[in-house]
C-alpha positions, 0 to 999 in steps of 0.5 A: 448367890443368885437363885430362882426365877430371874427375869430378863426384863425388857426395856420399854420405849415410848417415842424413841425414849426409855419409858421409865413409867412402864419400866417401873410398873414392870418391876413392881409387877415382878416383885408382886408376883414373886420374881426373885431377881431383876436382870436389866440390860440383857439381850432381852433388854435390847442392850445392843441399841442402848447408848451408854447413857441409856444403859447407865440410866436403866441400871440406875433406875432399876436399882433405885425402884427395886430398893433392895427388895430383891437382887439386881443382876445388871447386864454389863457385857460387851465385845470390848473388855474395856467397855465391859469393865466400865459398865461393870464398875458403873453397875457396882457404883449404882448399887447392883448386886452383881453383873451378867457378862456375855461372852464377846460377840463378833470378835470370836475369841479363842478359849484363852481369849475368853478366859483372859477377858473375864479374868481381867474384869474379875481381877479389876473389881470385886463385883459378883460376876455371872458369865453368860454363854449363848453361842446362838447369838455370839458365835462362840461357845465357852467350853466347860474347861474354860468355865472351870478355870474362871470359877477359880476367881472368887467373884465369878459366881455362876454362869447363865448357860444358853447352849441348850446342851444338857451334856455341856451343862452337866459337865459345867456342874461337874467341874465347877461344884455345888457353890457355883450358880448354874442358871438356865438361859433357855426357858425350855431347859429350866426344869431339866437343869434343875434336875441336874443341879442348876439353881435358877433361870434368867427367863424371857417367859417370866416377863409375861408369866412371872407368878408361874415361873416363880412358883415352879422354882418354889415347888422344886426347892421345897421338894414338890417335884411333881408340882414343879413338873406340872408348872413346867408343862403348863409354861411350855406352850409359852416358851416357843412363841417367845422365840417365834421371831428374834427375841425380844420382839415376841415378848415385847409384843406380848406385853403390849398386848397385855397392856403393859408397854408400848409396842416399840422396838429399836431398829434393826428390830421391827414389829412382828409379821402378822402371821406370827403375831396371830400365833402369839395372840392364840398362845396368850389367849389360851394361857389366859394372859389376854 
């Protein structure tokens, strides 16, 4: 259902508020450059520091601006099941095509708790749901056996896998079958995941290099494996700098250097250290982005 190059789009701020002009321009930039799906209000969108009102507005604004030209997969996860359901229902009302639901963070639920959390949301709405497993940020790893149980829910259609563990990804693919969308959540694993049977990526790097990210998928899906591999290696020097500090600090800094947004974050995120910013600038210059 969700396939190809999907951007985990940043939320631009200006003077402490959402910069809707910059967000609208970014959406147009992505559609023009071949991005297949827009993903607002994920981790890269600083969802953790958006108020509920702001979260609603970003989703609503994105859906309206996209205007059905590409799908919108809205971040709606929380460490509270009731809050996750509320955000999911709002995204559906706003016209999003699906929701991305992160595993509850800080609570550290058991595998049974994870199952019940997602099953409750799935049973309470018919909205298409993509699970999101990123233990490096949540301190809980949803195991392939739990994903396979959840896969039985007709509206749980895929998972964003950000463990960086190809063995786990392979097991998810084996257990869940070909009609379940397995998506890369780490840019450096995207090409290997495609080889295993993955169908897309929710990408940080796509924020700054959408055309090449989209072209890699287009090449792979049309059987041009060597061209896809070439683009994988071309993009690789950008992936590391995107995580030289906590995401989304580097990618927002990069977009600011490219003149697309203001260099503004919500505390506790803060501007990059000068030494890291110099490394980021070097990578952007060598790629031809600035």
